[in-house]
C-alpha positions, 0 to 999 in steps of 0.5 A: 470255344477252343477245342482241348488241343487250341486248349493246350500248351506243350513245355520244353526243357532242355539245358545243356552242358558248359563248352568249352570253345566259343565257336562251339558257344556260337552254334549252339545259338544259331540252332536255337534261333532258326528253329526258332523262325521256324516255329513262327515268325516272333514279335516281341522280345525281351533281354536281359535280366531284367526283362520288363521292357519288351522290344519289336521283333527284328531279325538283325538286332536279334542276331546282334544280342545273340552275336553279344552274347558270350563265354567270356562274358564276367555276367554271369546270367544273359537272357533273350525271350522272342515272343509270339501269337504261337508262343515264347522262345526262349534262351538262357545262359548261365556261365556257359551253360544254356538253357532251352525253353519253349512254351508252344502252341499244341498245333504249333507242337505238332506241325514240328514235332518231328523237328523239334523231336530231331534237334532234342536228339542232336542236343542231346547227343551232342551235349546234352545233359537233361530234356524234356517235354511236357504237358504246360497243364501236366507241369504245372499241378506236380510243380506249382506251391501256392494254393491261389494261383492254381486257384487262378489258373483253375488247376485241379489236380489232384483234386486234394493235393498234399499240404506243407509249409514254406519257410514263410509258414504258408501253407502250399502244395507239397509237390514233392510227394506228386509223380509229376514232380522235377525233382533238382539234385546236384544240378540234373533234374529227375523227373518222370513226364511224358517224353524224356532224354538222360545223359551219361550223368545220370549215371553218377547217381543211376546205374545206367542199366537200369534207365535202359531196363525200365518197365511200363513206358511206351518207348525207350532209344539209346541214342548215341553218348549214351543218351537215354531217351523215353518215352511214357505214353502216346499223346502229351495231351492224355497225361490225366488218363488213369494209366498213364498216372500210373505209368509216370509214377511207376516211371518214377517210383522203381527208378528211386527218385525219390530216395535220392534227394526230399524237399520237404524234410521227411520224405515221399511218404510211400514205400520204396520200389528200389533203394541206394547205399552209396560209397566213395565209388560205388553205388550200390542199387537194389530194387524191388520185384514180385515173382513176375519181376515187375516192380513193386514196393519193399514190403510185397517182394519176392525178388530182389535185383541188385545193380553196383556201379563201380564209379571210379572204374565204370565197372557193373553187374548184376544179380538177382535173388529170389528170398524174403525180407530179413532184419539185415534189410530194415536194420542195417547196423546190428551191433551183436555185442550189445543184442541190438540192431538199428535203422535211422532217418534224418527228419525235419517235420517243422514244414508239416501242418501236422508237426510230421505226425502222420510222416512219422506214423508212416515210417514206424508202421514200415517197420511196424509190426514186423513183415518178417521173419528172422530169428534174431528178433528174439535177442535183439532190440530193434530200435528205429530211430530219428534225428529231428531238429531241436524245436521240433524234438520239443514241440512234437504231440506224442499223444497224436502219434501214439493214437494214430500207430498200430499197437497193442499197447504205447509207452512214453519214455525222456531218456533224456534231455535230447532223446523222447522214446517209445516202447511199441508193443502187438503181437509178442513184438516190441519196438523201440522209438527213438526221437534224437535231436539232430545236433547229437548224431554221436550222442547216443548208443550206436556208432553214427559217425557217418551221419554227421555228414548230413547234418548242413542245415536242414532248414537251409537247403530247403529255403534254397530248393523253394527258390529254385521252385518258384524261379522256374515257375514265375516266367511260367506262371505270367504266360499262363496269367495272361491266356 
């Protein structure tokens, strides 16, 4: 019977930025091969796109293969996998950008941990984009979509995973709701796991100082060239402990990763710990904290910490203030002439098992009944607006949603063909909820012309996201199925 350590595989991933010169490209390949020979003596290898024909390992053949890898090649994708009893060592090149992946036994990892981590430190400081090291079971628990594959691999975390449909209308796990999910956004991975490296490129989306100020982590170090290394807890195998799962969730929430991108069409259905407001040159990040300056959800916040980064000038400023939320925090678009205040979301519930009832219930309850006090509530009409695809609008089960709402009364109105509305009342409070065809963003009262840029085909975007996730797990699953 294998011990706990023997049963575990460590998954290491790193991406380097595009390399400008053949010399620097060649150096990275040589360094990868050197580390591979330190970690184990390979027995076989796979090369090229097909990855079906296994070849007996010979050092001289590998050196020749690597010599044929080139920045100037017409082939956009080049790959090499070295296989041995201790794991697999993978090198992939996409248009001059190098991806290194190591899936190795825990014994090999602990024997060479300092060498591996020093290698990651050095490469990330040279030309790194992102990197992480984590337990393979933890990665698959948070990123494996297929219910059948989870059963085959005996993955039982979480016990009751959230479900959704994929684009083939098959039930899969909604991994975007899970703490260790790899959210891919503009060529970067935003995730939460045992050990992570973040390059300065992340500052385009989240102010660098937010990473440096992150709370409830085991270790945080700023390396050279602006690279930040963060470790959540002591041992990668202990990821499943309740405290470490809490650290994993808190890291993700306080940096607002899931506010950057939705991979399921409806969002993560958790109260925000941070929110972002962007202009072409500037990022404004608001983090919600309590009286002790600890991260909390928005509705519990009493301290509001604002970070502003100017991407054009490089200027950074921050400020914090104690206080309470007002109407502007929930309804940022306010029409003083018509006495209305709006908030909006673009939602695609077509992939939800319940057609989006849980998601809409969650978001409505984030606003109503109102948890804030504001004189404007007496004179202004609060409107929460959801932009959704036409097919979802026409088939949505409003009766089910009405039955889930915390309200004294709910009245349903169909204002016009492309807009349905609910008037929700409770304890002298009332709020309108509008469901509007996403194709008619400019067709309802209020100036929402800036939203046109978001309407770019939600289903096509989701198809691309899932295909990327499947490609990422395909090789890892093949390896796990053989163990």
